[in-house]
N, C-alpha and C positions, 0 to 999 in steps of 0.2 A: 830559331833563331832570337836573339834578345828582342827585335822589333819589327814582327807583322806588318804588311803593307799595306793589311787591307782599313786599318782602320787611319780614320781621318784624322787629320791635323785640328787642336784647338780651336776655337777663333780667336782670329784676330784682336787685341787689343787697338784702343785710340793712341795712335802714338802720335800725337801733336798737343802740346800741353801737359802732358798726363801727370794728373797728381800736385800739381802745383808748381811743375817742372816746366820753365818756358822751353818755346823751340819746337821743333818737331824731325822727325827724326824717321827712320826705315829699318821695322828688324825682318829682314827675307827667312827666318826660321821661326816657326813654328810650334808649339810643345806639341809632343804626338798622345790620342785616347791612349795607345797600344804601351806608352811608354808609363803612364800613371799607373792604367793595368795592373802591370809588373809589382807597382810600388804595394796594390794593393793585394794582389795572391801574394805576396811575402808576408804579407800582416803586417804592413805599417798601420797605424793608427790614421783615423782621419783626421786629427792636427796633424802631426807630423806628414801627410802628403799635404797638406793645406799648406804649412810652410815651407817645402818643396817646392809645389810651386808658383810661392812667391817671392822666394829665392830664383828661381829659373827666371822667371820674368822682370826681375828689377834684374839680372845681370842681362837678360837680351837686353832692356832699357838700356843701360848701360853700353855696351856695346852697340849700341845703334845709334848715340850718341857721342862714339868716339871717331874724327874725323883722319882719314888720313892713313887710315890702319887697316892692315888686311884682318879681320876678327873671324876667328871659327864658329862662329853664330852657334853652329850646331851643335859642337862641342860646351860651348858656354850655355847652349837650353838645357841640354841632355847631364850635363856636368852638373847644373845646379839643380836637377831635377831627382838624381840620384845621387848627392853628396853624403845623405843621410840615411842612405838606405837600409845601413849597417842600424839603425835604430829600430827597426823589424824585432831583433833580438836583446837590443842590450841599449841603455843610454849612457851607462858608462865612457869612460876616454876609449876606452877598444874599441867600439863603434864603427870607425872609420878603419882599421885592420877588418872586420869582421864585415863592416860591407863590403870592400874590396876585393873579401875574397867568395863572398854570393855572387859580385859583378861577374867575376872572371866564372862562374860556372854557370851563369845564364848567359855567357858569351857575351857582354859588353865589352867596347873596345879599354884597350892597352891604356889609352891618355885618359878614360874616364875611370878605371879602377884605378890610376895612378890616384888621379885628383882626391876620388875617396877615403883612399886610405892619407893621404897630407893634408888634407882639410885643419885637422883637428893643434886649434891654437894658430890657424893660417900658416902653418907651415915652417915646423917646425928642424931649429937645428939638430944633428946626431946629440949633443953634447944634453939636449933637453928631452930628447925622446928617453935618452939612458934614464936621468932624471924622473920623469913619468912613469917608467918601467915597462916603455914600449920598444919594439925591436929599434935595436940602434943602427939607426941608419939616417942622413941625409933627407929630410922631407920639404924640402925649400920651394918656392913655388918662381919654377923658370918660367915658364910663357906668363905672356899677358892672361890669357884666356884664364885661366886658375885664380890669376892675383883677382881678375874680374867677380867669378862666382864665389871665393873670401870672401871680396867689401861687399856684395850682393848681402851675402848672408850675415854678416854685421850691420848691415843698415836693415834689414827686415827686421833681425831681431829690435830694432830700437822702437821702429817704426809703430810694431804691434807686439812688443810685451804689455804697453801698457803702465812699462814704472817712467820711462821719464814722456812728457807732454809737450806733441811736436806737433805745429804746427798745420803741417805736409811734409809731403817727404822733402818737399827741398827744404825746408826746414831744418830737417834730418842732417842732411849733406852739409849746410852749415856750419850748424853745430856740431858736427861730430867729433871732433877731437876735443871739445870741451867737456862731451859726454863720454865722450871715454875715458877722461883724465878725472873727471868726476866719480864715474860709477865702476866702482869693479866690477862686477858681474860683465861688465862688455871691454873692460882694458887688461881683463886678468893682472897681471906683473908687467914689470917695468919692459922687458924685451917684446911680450906678444904685445903690448902697449906700442913701442915704437916700430914696430912690424907693421903695423893695421893701421898706423898713421902715415906710412911709406907708401903702403897704397894707398889712401887715400889722397895725399898729394900727390902721386903721380898720376892717379887717374883721374882727378878731377882737373887739373892741367891737359892732359890728353883729350879731354872733352871741348876745353877752351879751345885746345886745336896749336897748345902750346906744342 
């Protein structure tokens, strides 16, 4: 099994006013130590495991702040944790495809392996995939859970890379558009930038209850 039941969940984070973000929210899913062990046993570096945990935690936080939507928090948490599994083999563009293949071999759910493959550049079109030399198919993100993970991934990069000075996680969210437009590392190209800004606007609106 990909996730044995013997390992206890990791401790809950504080959910009120987390890291400069006002308000409180309940996260019904907590990360499992057995899933962390899968990453480590696959050969992921400590730095990549740390990043994966940060993405999963940020994604769960965002999911918890969205009101009125039934979010699959286990999918959000595990998707965030496993999205970069392929980096245990390569840090190139192919790490999404490689990770998805690894995930299938260890029995991860199809929704999670799909996200692992699709997360490159935040959900490529078939035309973009062909241009980048990836298998030609539609990688767009149809589920809100997928978009939450990808948005969290970009926020975690901004918060922890040390390239941009942000006062808090709330500051990173408030300046998200400015940062992506200013720093090509985060915005990549125009089509990727537009995609990420779309996720940002959609999810911020949902967190405000709109």
